[in-house]
MOPAC internal coordinates of N, CA, C and O (Angstrom, degrees):
PM7 1SCF
backbone

  N    0.0000 0     0.00 0     0.00 0    0    0    0
  C    1.4406 1     0.00 0     0.00 0    1    0    0
  C    1.5255 1   111.53 1     0.00 0    2    1    0
  O    1.2310 1   119.33 1   145.01 1    3    2    1
  N    1.3162 1   118.88 1   -34.99 1    3    2    1
  C    1.4416 1   119.34 1  -179.23 1    5    3    2
  C    1.5298 1   110.87 1   -64.69 1    6    5    3
  O    1.2310 1   120.13 1   146.27 1    7    6    5
  N    1.3685 1   117.36 1   -33.73 1    7    6    5
  C    1.4710 1   116.25 1   179.06 1    9    7    6
  C    1.5549 1   110.76 1   -70.70 1   10    9    7
  O    1.2310 1   120.28 1   155.62 1   11   10    9
  N    1.3197 1   117.07 1   -24.38 1   11   10    9
  C    1.4731 1   119.30 1   178.99 1   13   11   10
  C    1.5257 1   111.17 1   -67.56 1   14   13   11
  O    1.2310 1   118.67 1   160.70 1   15   14   13
  N    1.2850 1   120.14 1   -19.30 1   15   14   13
  C    1.4487 1   122.96 1   175.66 1   17   15   14
  C    1.5462 1   107.69 1   -61.70 1   18   17   15
  O    1.2310 1   119.89 1   138.26 1   19   18   17
  N    1.3363 1   117.82 1   -41.74 1   19   18   17
  C    1.4826 1   121.70 1  -179.23 1   21   19   18
  C    1.5235 1   110.18 1   -81.39 1   22   21   19
  O    1.2310 1   118.93 1   146.48 1   23   22   21
  N    1.2762 1   119.65 1   -33.52 1   23   22   21
  C    1.4711 1   121.65 1  -179.16 1   25   23   22
  C    1.5447 1   108.64 1  -134.83 1   26   25   23
  O    1.2310 1   120.82 1   -97.72 1   27   26   25
  N    1.3326 1   116.03 1    82.28 1   27   26   25
  C    1.4766 1   120.41 1  -170.56 1   29   27   26
  C    1.5250 1   113.69 1   -79.90 1   30   29   27
  O    1.2310 1   121.08 1  -114.75 1   31   30   29
  N    1.3223 1   115.54 1    65.25 1   31   30   29
  C    1.4816 1   121.59 1  -179.43 1   33   31   30
  C    1.5111 1   109.03 1   -87.45 1   34   33   31
  O    1.2310 1   120.54 1  -100.42 1   35   34   33
  N    1.3402 1   116.57 1    79.58 1   35   34   33
  C    1.4893 1   121.58 1  -177.85 1   37   35   34
  C    1.5311 1   113.56 1  -113.21 1   38   37   35
  O    1.2310 1   121.33 1  -166.01 1   39   38   37
  N    1.3484 1   115.07 1    13.99 1   39   38   37
  C    1.4469 1   118.05 1  -178.12 1   41   39   38
  C    1.5212 1   109.91 1   -75.18 1   42   41   39
  O    1.2310 1   121.46 1   -32.58 1   43   42   41
  N    1.3406 1   114.82 1   147.42 1   43   42   41
  C    1.4993 1   119.39 1   177.69 1   45   43   42
  C    1.4908 1   111.03 1  -115.08 1   46   45   43
  O    1.2310 1   118.23 1   141.17 1   47   46   45
  N    1.3778 1   120.97 1   -38.83 1   47   46   45
  C    1.4030 1   124.18 1  -175.06 1   49   47   46
  C    1.5373 1   109.50 1  -124.70 1   50   49   47
  O    1.2310 1   120.98 1   -40.54 1   51   50   49
  N    1.3353 1   115.73 1   139.46 1   51   50   49
  C    1.4840 1   119.38 1   171.41 1   53   51   50
  C    1.5108 1   107.24 1  -141.61 1   54   53   51
  O    1.2310 1   122.41 1   -23.50 1   55   54   53
  N    1.3531 1   112.98 1   156.50 1   55   54   53
  C    1.4592 1   121.62 1  -176.20 1   57   55   54
  C    1.5260 1   107.81 1  -127.06 1   58   57   55
  O    1.2310 1   119.48 1   -47.83 1   59   58   57
  N    1.3164 1   118.60 1   132.17 1   59   58   57
  C    1.3895 1   122.05 1  -178.79 1   61   59   58
  C    1.5706 1   112.24 1  -128.14 1   62   61   59
  O    1.2310 1   119.96 1   -27.24 1   63   62   61
  N    1.2963 1   117.68 1   152.76 1   63   62   61
  C    1.4469 1   122.30 1   175.29 1   65   63   62
  C    1.5467 1   107.93 1  -155.21 1   66   65   63
  O    1.2310 1   121.08 1   -28.23 1   67   66   65
  N    1.3037 1   115.54 1   151.77 1   67   66   65
  C    1.4762 1   118.69 1   178.10 1   69   67   66
  C    1.5100 1   110.84 1  -166.27 1   70   69   67
  O    1.2310 1   122.19 1   -11.71 1   71   70   69
  N    1.2995 1   113.41 1   168.29 1   71   70   69
  C    1.4587 1   119.49 1   176.59 1   73   71   70
  C    1.5416 1   108.03 1  -155.49 1   74   73   71
  O    1.2310 1   121.96 1   -17.38 1   75   74   73
  N    1.3448 1   113.84 1   162.62 1   75   74   73
  C    1.4297 1   123.12 1   174.07 1   77   75   74
  C    1.5232 1   108.83 1  -128.91 1   78   77   75
  O    1.2310 1   121.15 1   -35.52 1   79   78   77
  N    1.3062 1   115.41 1   144.48 1   79   78   77
  C    1.4936 1   120.05 1  -177.19 1   81   79   78
  C    1.5398 1   108.49 1  -135.46 1   82   81   79
  O    1.2310 1   120.69 1   -55.94 1   83   82   81
  N    1.2769 1   116.28 1   124.06 1   83   82   81
  C    1.4661 1   119.57 1   177.21 1   85   83   82
  C    1.5073 1   109.66 1   -74.15 1   86   85   83
  O    1.2310 1   121.90 1   -56.78 1   87   86   85
  N    1.3191 1   113.96 1   123.22 1   87   86   85
  C    1.5022 1   118.19 1   178.14 1   89   87   86
  C    1.5109 1   110.73 1   -91.69 1   90   89   87
  O    1.2310 1   119.87 1   139.40 1   91   90   89
  N    1.2781 1   117.85 1   -40.60 1   91   90   89
  C    1.4722 1   125.83 1   174.32 1   93   91   90
  C    1.5202 1   107.04 1  -139.42 1   94   93   91
  O    1.2310 1   119.36 1    -9.14 1   95   94   93
  N    1.3575 1   118.83 1   170.86 1   95   94   93
  C    1.4492 1   118.68 1   174.55 1   97   95   94
  C    1.5117 1   116.60 1   -56.63 1   98   97   95
  O    1.2310 1   121.25 1   158.92 1   99   98   97
  N    1.3482 1   115.22 1   -21.08 1   99   98   97
  C    1.5046 1   119.58 1   179.34 1  101   99   98
  C    1.5462 1   116.34 1  -105.66 1  102  101   99
  O    1.2310 1   120.26 1   170.35 1  103  102  101
  N    1.3401 1   117.11 1    -9.65 1  103  102  101
  C    1.4601 1   117.33 1  -174.18 1  105  103  102
  C    1.5356 1   111.18 1  -132.81 1  106  105  103
  O    1.2310 1   121.63 1   -30.60 1  107  106  105
  N    1.3548 1   114.48 1   149.40 1  107  106  105
  C    1.4368 1   121.74 1  -178.11 1  109  107  106
  C    1.5768 1   107.71 1  -134.47 1  110  109  107
  O    1.2310 1   121.89 1   -29.05 1  111  110  109
  N    1.2989 1   113.99 1   150.95 1  111  110  109
  C    1.4535 1   122.46 1   173.25 1  113  111  110
  C    1.5330 1   106.47 1  -112.72 1  114  113  111
  O    1.2310 1   120.73 1   -45.98 1  115  114  113
  N    1.3960 1   116.21 1   134.02 1  115  114  113
  C    1.4476 1   121.56 1  -176.54 1  117  115  114
  C    1.5657 1   106.69 1  -124.27 1  118  117  115
  O    1.2310 1   120.52 1   -42.58 1  119  118  117
  N    1.3198 1   116.61 1   137.42 1  119  118  117
  C    1.4174 1   122.03 1   176.67 1  121  119  118
  C    1.5313 1   108.87 1  -137.93 1  122  121  119
  O    1.2310 1   121.59 1   -46.15 1  123  122  121
  N    1.3513 1   114.56 1   133.85 1  123  122  121
  C    1.4417 1   118.88 1   179.95 1  125  123  122
  C    1.5345 1   108.60 1  -142.71 1  126  125  123
  O    1.2310 1   119.96 1   -31.51 1  127  126  125
  N    1.3344 1   117.68 1   148.49 1  127  126  125
  C    1.4460 1   123.18 1   178.64 1  129  127  126
  C    1.5122 1   110.40 1  -136.81 1  130  129  127
  O    1.2310 1   121.05 1   -31.65 1  131  130  129
  N    1.3330 1   115.60 1   148.35 1  131  130  129
  C    1.4348 1   120.80 1   178.71 1  133  131  130
  C    1.5238 1   108.02 1  -137.45 1  134  133  131
  O    1.2310 1   119.79 1   -38.93 1  135  134  133
  N    1.3437 1   118.00 1   141.07 1  135  134  133
  C    1.4289 1   123.85 1   173.28 1  137  135  134
  C    1.5066 1   108.93 1  -136.91 1  138  137  135
  O    1.2310 1   120.37 1   -50.42 1  139  138  137
  N    1.3259 1   116.89 1   129.58 1  139  138  137
  C    1.4307 1   122.93 1   178.09 1  141  139  138
  C    1.4791 1   109.31 1  -111.75 1  142  141  139
  O    1.2310 1   119.20 1   -55.41 1  143  142  141
  N    1.3085 1   119.13 1   124.59 1  143  142  141
  C    1.4739 1   120.55 1  -176.25 1  145  143  142
  C    1.5462 1   109.83 1   -70.22 1  146  145  143
  O    1.2310 1   121.09 1   -25.53 1  147  146  145
  N    1.2886 1   115.51 1   154.47 1  147  146  145
  C    1.4854 1   122.16 1  -176.02 1  149  147  146
  C    1.5174 1   108.82 1   -67.85 1  150  149  147
  O    1.2310 1   122.76 1   -37.96 1  151  150  149
  N    1.3632 1   112.32 1   142.04 1  151  150  149
  C    1.4597 1   118.57 1   178.48 1  153  151  150
  C    1.5373 1   104.68 1  -148.61 1  154  153  151
  O    1.2310 1   121.02 1   -32.63 1  155  154  153
  N    1.3120 1   115.65 1   147.37 1  155  154  153
  C    1.4763 1   118.90 1   178.21 1  157  155  154
  C    1.5419 1   109.40 1  -132.73 1  158  157  155
  O    1.2310 1   121.57 1   -20.52 1  159  158  157
  N    1.2839 1   114.60 1   159.48 1  159  158  157
  C    1.4542 1   123.13 1   178.26 1  161  159  158
  C    1.5524 1   106.99 1  -135.88 1  162  161  159
  O    1.2310 1   120.99 1   -45.33 1  163  162  161
  N    1.3273 1   115.70 1   134.67 1  163  162  161
  C    1.4625 1   121.67 1   176.68 1  165  163  162
  C    1.5038 1   110.38 1  -126.61 1  166  165  163
  O    1.2310 1   120.35 1   -54.68 1  167  166  165
  N    1.3234 1   116.93 1   125.32 1  167  166  165
  C    1.4557 1   123.50 1  -179.38 1  169  167  166
  C    1.5169 1   109.04 1  -140.48 1  170  169  167
  O    1.2310 1   120.28 1   -24.44 1  171  170  169
  N    1.3122 1   117.07 1   155.56 1  171  170  169
  C    1.4804 1   120.31 1   175.37 1  173  171  170
  C    1.5357 1   111.28 1   -70.50 1  174  173  171
  O    1.2310 1   120.95 1   -35.18 1  175  174  173
  N    1.2836 1   115.79 1   144.82 1  175  174  173
  C    1.5126 1   119.90 1   175.49 1  177  175  174
  C    1.5519 1   107.49 1   -84.24 1  178  177  175
  O    1.2310 1   121.30 1   -59.68 1  179  178  177
  N    1.3597 1   115.12 1   120.32 1  179  178  177
  C    1.4439 1   118.48 1   178.81 1  181  179  178
  C    1.5219 1   116.21 1   -67.81 1  182  181  179
  O    1.2310 1   120.51 1   163.74 1  183  182  181
  N    1.3413 1   116.63 1   -16.26 1  183  182  181
  C    1.4482 1   122.19 1  -176.98 1  185  183  182
  C    1.5538 1   113.62 1   -94.44 1  186  185  183
  O    1.2310 1   120.97 1   164.33 1  187  186  185
  N    1.2934 1   115.76 1   -15.67 1  187  186  185
  C    1.4790 1   121.31 1  -177.20 1  189  187  186
  C    1.5246 1   110.51 1  -149.61 1  190  189  187
  O    1.2310 1   121.58 1   -15.41 1  191  190  189
  N    1.2802 1   114.59 1   164.59 1  191  190  189
  C    1.4820 1   120.54 1   179.76 1  193  191  190
  C    1.5166 1   108.39 1   -87.72 1  194  193  191
  O    1.2310 1   121.23 1  -105.67 1  195  194  193
  N    1.3844 1   115.26 1    74.33 1  195  194  193
  C    1.4324 1   121.71 1  -179.70 1  197  195  194
  C    1.5508 1   108.54 1  -155.67 1  198  197  195
  O    1.2310 1   121.95 1   -10.93 1  199  198  197
  N    1.3220 1   113.88 1   169.07 1  199  198  197
  C    1.4369 1   119.60 1   178.52 1  201  199  198
  C    1.5588 1   108.27 1  -114.60 1  202  201  199
  O    1.2310 1   121.10 1   -39.60 1  203  202  201
  N    1.3100 1   115.50 1   140.40 1  203  202  201
  C    1.4815 1   120.89 1  -178.88 1  205  203  202
  C    1.5494 1   107.12 1  -109.25 1  206  205  203
  O    1.2310 1   121.84 1   -48.84 1  207  206  205
  N    1.3076 1   114.09 1   131.16 1  207  206  205
  C    1.4813 1   119.98 1   177.73 1  209  207  206
  C    1.5234 1   108.44 1  -122.47 1  210  209  207
  O    1.2310 1   119.16 1   -53.61 1  211  210  209
  N    1.2904 1   119.21 1   126.39 1  211  210  209
  C    1.4772 1   126.69 1   179.69 1  213  211  210
  C    1.5001 1   107.97 1  -119.03 1  214  213  211
  O    1.2310 1   119.78 1   -48.84 1  215  214  213
  N    1.3204 1   118.02 1   131.16 1  215  214  213
  C    1.4486 1   123.80 1   176.58 1  217  215  214
  C    1.5013 1   111.55 1  -128.93 1  218  217  215
  O    1.2310 1   120.07 1   -36.82 1  219  218  217
  N    1.3153 1   117.48 1   143.18 1  219  218  217
  C    1.4670 1   120.12 1  -179.70 1  221  219  218
  C    1.4902 1   109.56 1  -145.26 1  222  221  219
  O    1.2310 1   121.60 1   -34.40 1  223  222  221
  N    1.3297 1   114.54 1   145.60 1  223  222  221
  C    1.4519 1   125.25 1   175.62 1  225  223  222
  C    1.5242 1   106.01 1  -149.03 1  226  225  223
  O    1.2310 1   120.58 1   -39.64 1  227  226  225
  N    1.3358 1   116.50 1   140.36 1  227  226  225
  C    1.4576 1   120.01 1  -177.08 1  229  227  226
  C    1.5431 1   112.36 1  -135.51 1  230  229  227
  O    1.2310 1   121.37 1   -31.03 1  231  230  229
  N    1.3173 1   114.99 1   148.97 1  231  230  229
  C    1.4324 1   124.26 1   170.06 1  233  231  230
  C    1.5343 1   108.23 1  -134.83 1  234  233  231
  O    1.2310 1   119.66 1   -35.47 1  235  234  233
  N    1.3282 1   118.26 1   144.53 1  235  234  233
  C    1.4697 1   121.78 1   177.03 1  237  235  234
  C    1.5368 1   108.48 1  -146.55 1  238  237  235
  O    1.2310 1   121.95 1   -36.53 1  239  238  237
  N    1.3384 1   113.87 1   143.47 1  239  238  237
  C    1.4461 1   121.58 1   177.06 1  241  239  238
  C    1.5566 1   106.25 1  -133.75 1  242  241  239
  O    1.2310 1   120.50 1   -49.06 1  243  242  241
  N    1.3067 1   116.66 1   130.94 1  243  242  241
  C    1.4601 1   120.94 1  -177.65 1  245  243  242
  C    1.5086 1   108.11 1  -126.88 1  246  245  243
  O    1.2310 1   119.51 1   -46.36 1  247  246  245
  N    1.3343 1   118.54 1   133.64 1  247  246  245
  C    1.4394 1   124.01 1   175.97 1  249  247  246
  C    1.4786 1   105.84 1  -127.95 1  250  249  247
  O    1.2310 1   121.12 1   -52.00 1  251  250  249
  N    1.3349 1   115.46 1   128.00 1  251  250  249
  C    1.4686 1   119.27 1   179.87 1  253  251  250
  C    1.5452 1   112.65 1  -133.97 1  254  253  251
  O    1.2310 1   121.53 1   -19.87 1  255  254  253
  N    1.3063 1   114.68 1   160.13 1  255  254  253
  C    1.4687 1   122.08 1  -179.12 1  257  255  254
  C    1.5452 1   105.85 1  -133.41 1  258  257  255
  O    1.2310 1   120.70 1   -45.89 1  259  258  257
  N    1.2936 1   116.28 1   134.11 1  259  258  257
  C    1.4545 1   120.68 1   175.09 1  261  259  258
  C    1.4968 1   111.40 1  -127.01 1  262  261  259
  O    1.2310 1   121.14 1   -36.15 1  263  262  261
  N    1.3421 1   115.42 1   143.85 1  263  262  261
  C    1.4410 1   122.53 1  -179.63 1  265  263  262
  C    1.5470 1   108.82 1  -130.07 1  266  265  263
  O    1.2310 1   120.02 1   -52.75 1  267  266  265
  N    1.2687 1   117.57 1   127.25 1  267  266  265
  C    1.4645 1   120.34 1   176.12 1  269  267  266
  C    1.5101 1   111.29 1  -102.96 1  270  269  267
  O    1.2310 1   120.85 1   -49.83 1  271  270  269
  N    1.3130 1   115.99 1   130.17 1  271  270  269
  C    1.4712 1   118.95 1   178.14 1  273  271  270
  C    1.5077 1   111.91 1  -133.54 1  274  273  271
  O    1.2310 1   120.10 1   180.00 1  275  274  273

């Protein structure tokens, strides 16, 4: 649990969607999105008399352009 403070990867479910669209015969537009639902973890702290709770939620949007030559 103490390592999760530095790298809080506690997500369980994520949802993704994306598409590509040809703009010309040589170029494409790409769009993708990701959402990870909120999740938390609670564990006792082995170094002190306390409880540690970590929560994480993520959203991402990606836009790309490709050109073939």
